[in-house]
PDB file of N, H, CA, C and O in Angstrom:
ATOM      1  N   UNK A   1      56.424 117.117  95.898  1.00  0.00           N
ATOM      2  CA  UNK A   1      56.775 116.947  94.507  1.00  0.00           C
ATOM      3  C   UNK A   1      56.087 118.039  93.694  1.00  0.00           C
ATOM      4  O   UNK A   1      54.898 118.299  93.882  1.00  0.00           O
ATOM      5  N   UNK A   2      56.816 118.667  92.806  1.00  0.00           N
ATOM      6  H   UNK A   2      57.782 118.455  92.653  1.00  0.00           H
ATOM      7  CA  UNK A   2      56.254 119.708  91.960  1.00  0.00           C
ATOM      8  C   UNK A   2      55.414 119.064  90.870  1.00  0.00           C
ATOM      9  O   UNK A   2      55.698 117.943  90.447  1.00  0.00           O
ATOM     10  N   UNK A   3      54.363 119.776  90.403  1.00  0.00           N
ATOM     11  H   UNK A   3      54.132 120.687  90.746  1.00  0.00           H
ATOM     12  CA  UNK A   3      53.500 119.200  89.363  1.00  0.00           C
ATOM     13  C   UNK A   3      54.258 118.776  88.111  1.00  0.00           C
ATOM     14  O   UNK A   3      53.874 117.802  87.463  1.00  0.00           O
ATOM     15  N   UNK A   4      55.327 119.489  87.758  1.00  0.00           N
ATOM     16  H   UNK A   4      55.638 120.280  88.285  1.00  0.00           H
ATOM     17  CA  UNK A   4      56.060 119.104  86.554  1.00  0.00           C
ATOM     18  C   UNK A   4      56.825 117.804  86.749  1.00  0.00           C
ATOM     19  O   UNK A   4      57.388 117.274  85.792  1.00  0.00           O
ATOM     20  N   UNK A   5      56.855 117.290  87.953  1.00  0.00           N
ATOM     21  H   UNK A   5      56.398 117.721  88.730  1.00  0.00           H
ATOM     22  CA  UNK A   5      57.533 116.025  88.231  1.00  0.00           C
ATOM     23  C   UNK A   5      56.543 114.909  88.536  1.00  0.00           C
ATOM     24  O   UNK A   5      56.949 113.820  88.941  1.00  0.00           O
ATOM     25  N   UNK A   6      55.272 115.159  88.349  1.00  0.00           N
ATOM     26  H   UNK A   6      54.942 116.043  88.020  1.00  0.00           H
ATOM     27  CA  UNK A   6      54.272 114.131  88.614  1.00  0.00           C
ATOM     28  C   UNK A   6      54.267 113.121  87.486  1.00  0.00           C
ATOM     29  O   UNK A   6      54.402 113.470  86.314  1.00  0.00           O
ATOM     30  N   UNK A   7      54.112 111.879  87.857  1.00  0.00           N
ATOM     31  H   UNK A   7      54.003 111.595  88.810  1.00  0.00           H
ATOM     32  CA  UNK A   7      54.052 110.831  86.837  1.00  0.00           C
ATOM     33  C   UNK A   7      52.666 110.848  86.202  1.00  0.00           C
ATOM     34  O   UNK A   7      51.710 111.319  86.819  1.00  0.00           O
ATOM     35  N   UNK A   8      52.547 110.345  84.984  1.00  0.00           N
ATOM     36  H   UNK A   8      53.323 109.962  84.483  1.00  0.00           H
ATOM     37  CA  UNK A   8      51.221 110.258  84.354  1.00  0.00           C
ATOM     38  C   UNK A   8      50.234 109.473  85.201  1.00  0.00           C
ATOM     39  O   UNK A   8      49.037 109.761  85.175  1.00  0.00           O
ATOM     40  N   UNK A   9      50.718 108.479  85.957  1.00  0.00           N
ATOM     41  H   UNK A   9      51.690 108.246  85.977  1.00  0.00           H
ATOM     42  CA  UNK A   9      49.823 107.707  86.822  1.00  0.00           C
ATOM     43  C   UNK A   9      49.242 108.571  87.928  1.00  0.00           C
ATOM     44  O   UNK A   9      48.061 108.446  88.252  1.00  0.00           O
ATOM     45  N   UNK A  10      50.063 109.459  88.521  1.00  0.00           N
ATOM     46  H   UNK A  10      51.023 109.561  88.258  1.00  0.00           H
ATOM     47  CA  UNK A  10      49.569 110.347  89.575  1.00  0.00           C
ATOM     48  C   UNK A  10      48.540 111.307  89.020  1.00  0.00           C
ATOM     49  O   UNK A  10      47.514 111.548  89.656  1.00  0.00           O
ATOM     50  N   UNK A  11      48.795 111.858  87.849  1.00  0.00           N
ATOM     51  H   UNK A  11      49.628 111.662  87.332  1.00  0.00           H
ATOM     52  CA  UNK A  11      47.854 112.782  87.230  1.00  0.00           C
ATOM     53  C   UNK A  11      46.547 112.060  86.921  1.00  0.00           C
ATOM     54  O   UNK A  11      45.464 112.593  87.161  1.00  0.00           O
ATOM     55  N   UNK A  12      46.655 110.841  86.387  1.00  0.00           N
ATOM     56  H   UNK A  12      47.536 110.408  86.193  1.00  0.00           H
ATOM     57  CA  UNK A  12      45.460 110.059  86.081  1.00  0.00           C
ATOM     58  C   UNK A  12      44.651 109.747  87.317  1.00  0.00           C
ATOM     59  O   UNK A  12      43.422 109.791  87.272  1.00  0.00           O
ATOM     60  N   UNK A  13      45.303 109.433  88.416  1.00  0.00           N
ATOM     61  H   UNK A  13      46.302 109.397  88.452  1.00  0.00           H
ATOM     62  CA  UNK A  13      44.598 109.132  89.666  1.00  0.00           C
ATOM     63  C   UNK A  13      43.823 110.351  90.139  1.00  0.00           C
ATOM     64  O   UNK A  13      42.696 110.224  90.617  1.00  0.00           O
ATOM     65  N   UNK A  14      44.422 111.534  90.008  1.00  0.00           N
ATOM     66  H   UNK A  14      45.337 111.637  89.620  1.00  0.00           H
ATOM     67  CA  UNK A  14      43.733 112.755  90.415  1.00  0.00           C
ATOM     68  C   UNK A  14      42.502 112.978  89.542  1.00  0.00           C
ATOM     69  O   UNK A  14      41.463 113.403  90.048  1.00  0.00           O
ATOM     70  N   UNK A  15      42.596 112.705  88.262  1.00  0.00           N
ATOM     71  H   UNK A  15      43.440 112.360  87.851  1.00  0.00           H
ATOM     72  CA  UNK A  15      41.470 112.892  87.353  1.00  0.00           C
ATOM     73  C   UNK A  15      40.320 111.961  87.705  1.00  0.00           C
ATOM     74  O   UNK A  15      39.155 112.348  87.617  1.00  0.00           O
ATOM     75  N   UNK A  16      40.643 110.738  88.103  1.00  0.00           N
ATOM     76  H   UNK A  16      41.590 110.424  88.175  1.00  0.00           H
ATOM     77  CA  UNK A  16      39.599 109.768  88.398  1.00  0.00           C
ATOM     78  C   UNK A  16      38.788 110.146  89.630  1.00  0.00           C
ATOM     79  O   UNK A  16      37.637 109.727  89.753  1.00  0.00           O
ATOM     80  N   UNK A  17      39.351 110.918  90.535  1.00  0.00           N
ATOM     81  H   UNK A  17      40.286 111.258  90.435  1.00  0.00           H
ATOM     82  CA  UNK A  17      38.656 111.221  91.779  1.00  0.00           C
ATOM     83  C   UNK A  17      38.106 112.643  91.817  1.00  0.00           C
ATOM     84  O   UNK A  17      37.610 113.080  92.855  1.00  0.00           O
ATOM     85  N   UNK A  18      38.186 113.386  90.687  1.00  0.00           N
ATOM     86  H   UNK A  18      38.589 113.031  89.843  1.00  0.00           H
ATOM     87  CA  UNK A  18      37.757 114.779  90.673  1.00  0.00           C
ATOM     88  C   UNK A  18      36.711 115.007  89.598  1.00  0.00           C
ATOM     89  O   UNK A  18      36.895 114.598  88.451  1.00  0.00           O
ATOM     90  N   UNK A  19      35.614 115.656  89.961  1.00  0.00           N
ATOM     91  H   UNK A  19      35.464 115.988  90.892  1.00  0.00           H
ATOM     92  CA  UNK A  19      34.597 116.056  88.997  1.00  0.00           C
ATOM     93  C   UNK A  19      35.114 117.296  88.277  1.00  0.00           C
ATOM     94  O   UNK A  19      35.191 118.369  88.875  1.00  0.00           O
ATOM     95  N   UNK A  20      35.461 117.164  87.024  1.00  0.00           N
ATOM     96  H   UNK A  20      35.399 116.292  86.538  1.00  0.00           H
ATOM     97  CA  UNK A  20      36.109 118.241  86.255  1.00  0.00           C
ATOM     98  C   UNK A  20      35.292 119.534  86.277  1.00  0.00           C
ATOM     99  O   UNK A  20      35.879 120.610  86.392  1.00  0.00           O
ATOM    100  N   UNK A  21      33.976 119.472  86.172  1.00  0.00           N
ATOM    101  H   UNK A  21      33.499 118.598  86.079  1.00  0.00           H
ATOM    102  CA  UNK A  21      33.154 120.684  86.158  1.00  0.00           C
ATOM    103  C   UNK A  21      33.208 121.434  87.486  1.00  0.00           C
ATOM    104  O   UNK A  21      33.152 122.663  87.503  1.00  0.00           O
ATOM    105  N   UNK A  22      33.315 120.709  88.595  1.00  0.00           N
ATOM    106  H   UNK A  22      33.360 119.711  88.581  1.00  0.00           H
ATOM    107  CA  UNK A  22      33.290 121.366  89.902  1.00  0.00           C
ATOM    108  C   UNK A  22      34.626 122.009  90.259  1.00  0.00           C
ATOM    109  O   UNK A  22      34.678 122.813  91.190  1.00  0.00           O
ATOM    110  N   UNK A  23      35.714 121.681  89.549  1.00  0.00           N
ATOM    111  H   UNK A  23      35.672 121.028  88.794  1.00  0.00           H
ATOM    112  CA  UNK A  23      37.016 122.238  89.884  1.00  0.00           C
ATOM    113  C   UNK A  23      37.489 123.303  88.895  1.00  0.00           C
ATOM    114  O   UNK A  23      38.563 123.876  89.080  1.00  0.00           O
ATOM    115  N   UNK A  24      36.713 123.574  87.856  1.00  0.00           N
ATOM    116  H   UNK A  24      35.841 123.108  87.706  1.00  0.00           H
ATOM    117  CA  UNK A  24      37.115 124.570  86.861  1.00  0.00           C
ATOM    118  C   UNK A  24      37.387 125.906  87.538  1.00  0.00           C
ATOM    119  O   UNK A  24      36.559 126.404  88.300  1.00  0.00           O
ATOM    120  N   UNK A  25      38.545 126.481  87.257  1.00  0.00           N
ATOM    121  H   UNK A  25      39.218 126.076  86.638  1.00  0.00           H
ATOM    122  CA  UNK A  25      38.916 127.765  87.829  1.00  0.00           C
ATOM    123  C   UNK A  25      39.506 127.690  89.226  1.00  0.00           C
ATOM    124  O   UNK A  25      39.907 128.718  89.772  1.00  0.00           O
ATOM    125  N   UNK A  26      39.572 126.519  89.813  1.00  0.00           N
ATOM    126  H   UNK A  26      39.246 125.685  89.369  1.00  0.00           H
ATOM    127  CA  UNK A  26      40.127 126.362  91.161  1.00  0.00           C
ATOM    128  C   UNK A  26      41.581 125.946  91.097  1.00  0.00           C
ATOM    129  O   UNK A  26      42.053 125.428  90.086  1.00  0.00           O
ATOM    130  N   UNK A  27      42.278 126.181  92.188  1.00  0.00           N
ATOM    131  H   UNK A  27      41.894 126.602  93.010  1.00  0.00           H
ATOM    132  CA  UNK A  27      43.671 125.774  92.296  1.00  0.00           C
ATOM    133  C   UNK A  27      43.802 124.578  93.223  1.00  0.00           C
ATOM    134  O   UNK A  27      43.053 124.439  94.191  1.00  0.00           O
ATOM    135  N   UNK A  28      44.741 123.739  92.921  1.00  0.00           N
ATOM    136  H   UNK A  28      45.349 123.852  92.136  1.00  0.00           H
ATOM    137  CA  UNK A  28      45.118 122.650  93.810  1.00  0.00           C
ATOM    138  C   UNK A  28      46.488 123.002  94.372  1.00  0.00           C
ATOM    139  O   UNK A  28      47.245 123.743  93.745  1.00  0.00           O
ATOM    140  N   UNK A  29      46.808 122.482  95.534  1.00  0.00           N
ATOM    141  H   UNK A  29      46.193 121.879  96.044  1.00  0.00           H
ATOM    142  CA  UNK A  29      48.093 122.774  96.172  1.00  0.00           C
ATOM    143  C   UNK A  29      48.762 121.484  96.601  1.00  0.00           C
ATOM    144  O   UNK A  29      48.115 120.523  97.018  1.00  0.00           O
ATOM    145  N   UNK A  30      50.068 121.497  96.486  1.00  0.00           N
ATOM    146  H   UNK A  30      50.593 122.278  96.148  1.00  0.00           H
ATOM    147  CA  UNK A  30      50.870 120.375  96.972  1.00  0.00           C
ATOM    148  C   UNK A  30      51.990 120.967  97.823  1.00  0.00           C
ATOM    149  O   UNK A  30      52.792 121.762  97.334  1.00  0.00           O
ATOM    150  N   UNK A  31      52.043 120.576  99.102  1.00  0.00           N
ATOM    151  H   UNK A  31      51.391 119.930  99.499  1.00  0.00           H
ATOM    152  CA  UNK A  31      53.087 121.063 100.005  1.00  0.00           C
ATOM    153  C   UNK A  31      54.082 119.946 100.224  1.00  0.00           C
ATOM    154  O   UNK A  31      53.712 118.815 100.538  1.00  0.00           O
ATOM    155  N   UNK A  32      55.348 120.279 100.055  1.00  0.00           N
ATOM    156  H   UNK A  32      55.649 121.198  99.800  1.00  0.00           H
ATOM    157  CA  UNK A  32      56.424 119.310 100.240  1.00  0.00           C
ATOM    158  C   UNK A  32      57.394 119.864 101.275  1.00  0.00           C
ATOM    159  O   UNK A  32      57.734 121.047 101.252  1.00  0.00           O
ATOM    160  N   UNK A  33      57.833 119.003 102.179  1.00  0.00           N
ATOM    161  H   UNK A  33      57.557 118.042 102.198  1.00  0.00           H
ATOM    162  CA  UNK A  33      58.822 119.391 103.184  1.00  0.00           C
ATOM    163  C   UNK A  33      60.064 118.538 102.954  1.00  0.00           C
ATOM    164  O   UNK A  33      60.002 117.309 102.931  1.00  0.00           O
ATOM    165  N   UNK A  34      61.193 119.222 102.785  1.00  0.00           N
ATOM    166  H   UNK A  34      61.244 120.221 102.804  1.00  0.00           H
ATOM    167  CA  UNK A  34      62.447 118.512 102.575  1.00  0.00           C
ATOM    168  C   UNK A  34      63.538 119.221 103.360  1.00  0.00           C
ATOM    169  O   UNK A  34      63.762 120.418 103.181  1.00  0.00           O
ATOM    170  N   UNK A  35      64.201 118.497 104.212  1.00  0.00           N
ATOM    171  H   UNK A  35      64.020 117.524 104.357  1.00  0.00           H
ATOM    172  CA  UNK A  35      65.259 119.057 105.067  1.00  0.00           C
ATOM    173  C   UNK A  35      64.747 120.247 105.882  1.00  0.00           C
ATOM    174  O   UNK A  35      65.474 121.218 106.090  1.00  0.00           O
ATOM    175  N   UNK A  36      63.498 120.170 106.340  1.00  0.00           N
ATOM    176  H   UNK A  36      62.908 119.381 106.171  1.00  0.00           H
ATOM    177  CA  UNK A  36      62.918 121.220 107.159  1.00  0.00           C
ATOM    178  C   UNK A  36      62.420 122.430 106.389  1.00  0.00           C
ATOM    179  O   UNK A  36      61.834 123.334 106.985  1.00  0.00           O
ATOM    180  N   UNK A  37      62.634 122.473 105.095  1.00  0.00           N
ATOM    181  H   UNK A  37      63.109 121.739 104.610  1.00  0.00           H
ATOM    182  CA  UNK A  37      62.166 123.585 104.252  1.00  0.00           C
ATOM    183  C   UNK A  37      60.868 123.187 103.570  1.00  0.00           C
ATOM    184  O   UNK A  37      60.744 122.077 103.051  1.00  0.00           O
ATOM    185  N   UNK A  38      59.890 124.110 103.572  1.00  0.00           N
ATOM    186  H   UNK A  38      59.991 125.012 103.993  1.00  0.00           H
ATOM    187  CA  UNK A  38      58.602 123.848 102.939  1.00  0.00           C
ATOM    188  C   UNK A  38      58.531 124.517 101.579  1.00  0.00           C
ATOM    189  O   UNK A  38      59.094 125.591 101.370  1.00  0.00           O
ATOM    190  N   UNK A  39      57.833 123.869 100.659  1.00  0.00           N
ATOM    191  H   UNK A  39      57.376 122.996 100.829  1.00  0.00           H
ATOM    192  CA  UNK A  39      57.543 124.441  99.354  1.00  0.00           C
ATOM    193  C   UNK A  39      56.093 124.101  99.025  1.00  0.00           C
ATOM    194  O   UNK A  39      55.672 122.953  99.167  1.00  0.00           O
ATOM    195  N   UNK A  40      55.340 125.091  98.589  1.00  0.00           N
ATOM    196  H   UNK A  40      55.682 126.023  98.473  1.00  0.00           H
ATOM    197  CA  UNK A  40      53.937 124.892  98.221  1.00  0.00           C
ATOM    198  C   UNK A  40      53.787 125.212  96.741  1.00  0.00           C
ATOM    199  O   UNK A  40      54.067 126.330  96.309  1.00  0.00           O
ATOM    200  N   UNK A  41      53.349 124.236  95.976  1.00  0.00           N
ATOM    201  H   UNK A  41      53.121 123.328  96.327  1.00  0.00           H
ATOM    202  CA  UNK A  41      53.147 124.422  94.547  1.00  0.00           C
ATOM    203  C   UNK A  41      51.659 124.478  94.266  1.00  0.00           C
ATOM    204  O   UNK A  41      50.909 123.588  94.669  1.00  0.00           O
ATOM    205  N   UNK A  42      51.230 125.528  93.571  1.00  0.00           N
ATOM    206  H   UNK A  42      51.839 126.250  93.243  1.00  0.00           H
ATOM    207  CA  UNK A  42      49.836 125.718  93.166  1.00  0.00           C
ATOM    208  C   UNK A  42      49.728 125.440  91.675  1.00  0.00           C
ATOM    209  O   UNK A  42      50.619 125.783  90.898  1.00  0.00           O
ATOM    210  N   UNK A  43      48.621 124.814  91.290  1.00  0.00           N
ATOM    211  H   UNK A  43      47.898 124.536  91.921  1.00  0.00           H
ATOM    212  CA  UNK A  43      48.391 124.509  89.882  1.00  0.00           C
ATOM    213  C   UNK A  43      46.896 124.384  89.667  1.00  0.00           C
ATOM    214  O   UNK A  43      46.164 124.111  90.618  1.00  0.00           O
ATOM    215  N   UNK A  44      46.410 124.579  88.421  1.00  0.00           N
ATOM    216  H   UNK A  44      47.004 124.801  87.648  1.00  0.00           H
ATOM    217  CA  UNK A  44      44.977 124.468  88.166  1.00  0.00           C
ATOM    218  C   UNK A  44      44.476 123.072  88.515  1.00  0.00           C
ATOM    219  O   UNK A  44      45.074 122.071  88.120  1.00  0.00           O
ATOM    220  N   UNK A  45      43.395 123.015  89.246  1.00  0.00           N
ATOM    221  H   UNK A  45      42.909 123.828  89.567  1.00  0.00           H
ATOM    222  CA  UNK A  45      42.856 121.722  89.674  1.00  0.00           C
ATOM    223  C   UNK A  45      42.377 120.889  88.488  1.00  0.00           C
ATOM    224  O   UNK A  45      42.326 119.662  88.572  1.00  0.00           O
ATOM    225  N   UNK A  46      42.029 121.547  87.390  1.00  0.00           N
ATOM    226  H   UNK A  46      42.070 122.543  87.322  1.00  0.00           H
ATOM    227  CA  UNK A  46      41.537 120.806  86.233  1.00  0.00           C
ATOM    228  C   UNK A  46      42.591 120.659  85.140  1.00  0.00           C
ATOM    229  O   UNK A  46      42.250 120.344  84.000  1.00  0.00           O
ATOM    230  N   UNK A  47      43.866 120.880  85.463  1.00  0.00           N
ATOM    231  H   UNK A  47      44.144 121.137  86.389  1.00  0.00           H
ATOM    232  CA  UNK A  47      44.942 120.790  84.479  1.00  0.00           C
ATOM    233  C   UNK A  47      45.180 119.338  84.052  1.00  0.00           C
ATOM    234  O   UNK A  47      45.128 118.413  84.862  1.00  0.00           O
ATOM    235  N   UNK A  48      45.440 119.176  82.766  1.00  0.00           N
ATOM    236  H   UNK A  48      45.483 119.928  82.108  1.00  0.00           H
ATOM    237  CA  UNK A  48      45.825 117.839  82.311  1.00  0.00           C
ATOM    238  C   UNK A  48      47.350 117.731  82.348  1.00  0.00           C
ATOM    239  O   UNK A  48      48.031 118.692  82.708  1.00  0.00           O
ATOM    240  N   UNK A  49      47.876 116.588  81.985  1.00  0.00           N
ATOM    241  H   UNK A  49      47.323 115.808  81.693  1.00  0.00           H
ATOM    242  CA  UNK A  49      49.321 116.350  82.089  1.00  0.00           C
ATOM    243  C   UNK A  49      50.132 117.354  81.282  1.00  0.00           C
ATOM    244  O   UNK A  49      51.201 117.773  81.726  1.00  0.00           O
ATOM    245  N   UNK A  50      49.649 117.752  80.106  1.00  0.00           N
ATOM    246  H   UNK A  50      48.781 117.412  79.745  1.00  0.00           H
ATOM    247  CA  UNK A  50      50.368 118.728  79.290  1.00  0.00           C
ATOM    248  C   UNK A  50      50.367 120.101  79.955  1.00  0.00           C
ATOM    249  O   UNK A  50      51.384 120.794  79.939  1.00  0.00           O
ATOM    250  N   UNK A  51      49.242 120.501  80.539  1.00  0.00           N
ATOM    251  H   UNK A  51      48.415 119.938  80.552  1.00  0.00           H
ATOM    252  CA  UNK A  51      49.156 121.800  81.222  1.00  0.00           C
ATOM    253  C   UNK A  51      50.099 121.870  82.418  1.00  0.00           C
ATOM    254  O   UNK A  51      50.682 122.919  82.691  1.00  0.00           O
ATOM    255  N   UNK A  52      50.250 120.768  83.124  1.00  0.00           N
ATOM    256  H   UNK A  52      49.777 119.915  82.902  1.00  0.00           H
ATOM    257  CA  UNK A  52      51.071 120.762  84.338  1.00  0.00           C
ATOM    258  C   UNK A  52      52.543 121.051  84.072  1.00  0.00           C
ATOM    259  O   UNK A  52      53.285 121.385  84.996  1.00  0.00           O
ATOM    260  N   UNK A  53      52.964 120.928  82.842  1.00  0.00           N
ATOM    261  H   UNK A  53      52.361 120.656  82.091  1.00  0.00           H
ATOM    262  CA  UNK A  53      54.356 121.218  82.507  1.00  0.00           C
ATOM    263  C   UNK A  53      54.654 122.709  82.678  1.00  0.00           C
ATOM    264  O   UNK A  53      55.759 123.076  83.078  1.00  0.00           O
ATOM    265  N   UNK A  54      53.672 123.574  82.378  1.00  0.00           N
ATOM    266  H   UNK A  54      52.775 123.276  82.053  1.00  0.00           H
ATOM    267  CA  UNK A  54      53.919 125.023  82.396  1.00  0.00           C
ATOM    268  C   UNK A  54      53.010 125.824  83.314  1.00  0.00           C
ATOM    269  O   UNK A  54      53.315 126.984  83.591  1.00  0.00           O
ATOM    270  N   UNK A  55      51.923 125.269  83.793  1.00  0.00           N
ATOM    271  H   UNK A  55      51.675 124.327  83.568  1.00  0.00           H
ATOM    272  CA  UNK A  55      50.941 126.026  84.557  1.00  0.00           C
ATOM    273  C   UNK A  55      51.027 125.710  86.045  1.00  0.00           C
ATOM    274  O   UNK A  55      50.191 124.984  86.582  1.00  0.00           O
ATOM    275  N   UNK A  56      52.040 126.257  86.704  1.00  0.00           N
ATOM    276  H   UNK A  56      52.720 126.847  86.268  1.00  0.00           H
ATOM    277  CA  UNK A  56      52.224 126.059  88.135  1.00  0.00           C
ATOM    278  C   UNK A  56      53.112 127.165  88.671  1.00  0.00           C
ATOM    279  O   UNK A  56      53.836 127.816  87.919  1.00  0.00           O
ATOM    280  N   UNK A  57      53.049 127.369  89.971  1.00  0.00           N
ATOM    281  H   UNK A  57      52.461 126.840  90.582  1.00  0.00           H
ATOM    282  CA  UNK A  57      53.986 128.273  90.634  1.00  0.00           C
ATOM    283  C   UNK A  57      54.269 127.728  92.023  1.00  0.00           C
ATOM    284  O   UNK A  57      53.417 127.092  92.643  1.00  0.00           O
ATOM    285  N   UNK A  58      55.479 127.986  92.502  1.00  0.00           N
ATOM    286  H   UNK A  58      56.172 128.502  91.999  1.00  0.00           H
ATOM    287  CA  UNK A  58      55.904 127.455  93.788  1.00  0.00           C
ATOM    288  C   UNK A  58      56.337 128.581  94.713  1.00  0.00           C
ATOM    289  O   UNK A  58      57.079 129.479  94.316  1.00  0.00           O
ATOM    290  N   UNK A  59      55.865 128.521  95.949  1.00  0.00           N
ATOM    291  H   UNK A  59      55.262 127.792  96.272  1.00  0.00           H
ATOM    292  CA  UNK A  59      56.303 129.443  97.007  1.00  0.00           C
ATOM    293  C   UNK A  59      57.112 128.622  97.998  1.00  0.00           C
ATOM    294  O   UNK A  59      56.763 127.485  98.315  1.00  0.00           O
ATOM    295  N   UNK A  60      58.198 129.214  98.481  1.00  0.00           N
ATOM    296  H   UNK A  60      58.482 130.137  98.223  1.00  0.00           H
ATOM    297  CA  UNK A  60      59.072 128.490  99.401  1.00  0.00           C
ATOM    298  C   UNK A  60      59.208 129.223 100.726  1.00  0.00           C
ATOM    299  O   UNK A  60      58.975 130.428 100.819  1.00  0.00           O
ATOM    300  N   UNK A  61      59.596 128.453 101.764  1.00  0.00           N
ATOM    301  H   UNK A  61      59.785 127.473 101.688  1.00  0.00           H
ATOM    302  CA  UNK A  61      59.875 129.044 103.073  1.00  0.00           C
ATOM    303  C   UNK A  61      58.660 129.699 103.693  1.00  0.00           C
ATOM    304  O   UNK A  61      57.588 129.098 103.766  1.00  0.00           O
ATOM    305  N   UNK A  62      58.831 130.949 104.145  1.00  0.00           N
ATOM    306  H   UNK A  62      59.702 131.437 104.086  1.00  0.00           H
ATOM    307  CA  UNK A  62      57.728 131.648 104.817  1.00  0.00           C
ATOM    308  C   UNK A  62      56.889 132.472 103.852  1.00  0.00           C
ATOM    309  O   UNK A  62      56.167 133.370 104.286  1.00  0.00           O
ATOM    310  N   UNK A  63      56.965 132.192 102.549  1.00  0.00           N
ATOM    311  H   UNK A  63      57.552 131.463 102.196  1.00  0.00           H
ATOM    312  CA  UNK A  63      56.160 132.903 101.555  1.00  0.00           C
ATOM    313  C   UNK A  63      54.704 132.444 101.559  1.00  0.00           C
ATOM    314  O   UNK A  63      53.874 133.029 100.863  1.00  0.00           O
ATOM    315  N   UNK A  64      54.385 131.413 102.326  1.00  0.00           N
ATOM    316  H   UNK A  64      55.059 130.937 102.891  1.00  0.00           H
ATOM    317  CA  UNK A  64      53.006 130.951 102.458  1.00  0.00           C
ATOM    318  C   UNK A  64      52.785 130.464 103.879  1.00  0.00           C
ATOM    319  O   UNK A  64      53.730 130.094 104.577  1.00  0.00           O
ATOM    320  N   UNK A  65      51.515 130.468 104.303  1.00  0.00           N
ATOM    321  H   UNK A  65      50.748 130.769 103.736  1.00  0.00           H
ATOM    322  CA  UNK A  65      51.162 130.036 105.653  1.00  0.00           C
ATOM    323  C   UNK A  65      49.938 129.152 105.599  1.00  0.00           C
ATOM    324  O   UNK A  65      49.187 129.184 104.624  1.00  0.00           O
ATOM    325  N   UNK A  66      49.735 128.383 106.612  1.00  0.00           N
ATOM    326  H   UNK A  66      50.345 128.357 107.404  1.00  0.00           H
ATOM    327  CA  UNK A  66      48.553 127.546 106.735  1.00  0.00           C
ATOM    328  C   UNK A  66      47.336 128.408 107.045  1.00  0.00           C
ATOM    329  O   UNK A  66      47.419 129.341 107.843  1.00  0.00           O
ATOM    330  N   UNK A  67      46.210 128.099 106.417  1.00  0.00           N
ATOM    331  H   UNK A  67      46.142 127.341 105.768  1.00  0.00           H
ATOM    332  CA  UNK A  67      44.964 128.819 106.718  1.00  0.00           C
ATOM    333  C   UNK A  67      44.606 128.634 108.183  1.00  0.00           C
ATOM    334  O   UNK A  67      44.165 129.578 108.839  1.00  0.00           O
ATOM    335  N   UNK A  68      44.793 127.424 108.702  1.00  0.00           N
ATOM    336  H   UNK A  68      45.151 126.657 108.169  1.00  0.00           H
ATOM    337  CA  UNK A  68      44.475 127.147 110.108  1.00  0.00           C
ATOM    338  C   UNK A  68      45.294 128.014 111.032  1.00  0.00           C
ATOM    339  O   UNK A  68      44.794 128.448 112.070  1.00  0.00           O
ATOM    340  N   UNK A  69      46.567 128.285 110.676  1.00  0.00           N
ATOM    341  H   UNK A  69      46.973 127.933 109.833  1.00  0.00           H
ATOM    342  CA  UNK A  69      47.407 129.133 111.501  1.00  0.00           C
ATOM    343  C   UNK A  69      46.941 130.582 111.514  1.00  0.00           C
ATOM    344  O   UNK A  69      47.218 131.311 112.468  1.00  0.00           O
ATOM    345  N   UNK A  70      46.247 131.005 110.484  1.00  0.00           N
ATOM    346  H   UNK A  70      46.022 130.413 109.709  1.00  0.00           H
ATOM    347  CA  UNK A  70      45.785 132.398 110.377  1.00  0.00           C
ATOM    348  C   UNK A  70      44.420 132.624 111.026  1.00  0.00           C
ATOM    349  O   UNK A  70      44.012 133.770 111.216  1.00  0.00           O
ATOM    350  N   UNK A  71      43.729 131.578 111.359  1.00  0.00           N
ATOM    351  H   UNK A  71      44.060 130.647 111.205  1.00  0.00           H
ATOM    352  CA  UNK A  71      42.398 131.747 111.959  1.00  0.00           C
ATOM    353  C   UNK A  71      42.492 132.066 113.411  1.00  0.00           C
ATOM    354  O   UNK A  71      41.469 132.240 114.072  1.00  0.00           O
TER     355      UNK A  71
END
């Protein structure tokens, strides 16, 4: 699911489990697989619900790889 499609409840749950000071400047990632196609959406880890509407980018297919696969 892309960040712009997250419900306020999902965003709130993420806030409750994250120390805002420790995530400043970091990115969070959400990988979704649908019909065998992967999409990875990156967004600021400390973004609030309003920020998530515009502050994200998505890579699809082979535009991203697993860190474990590269080691």
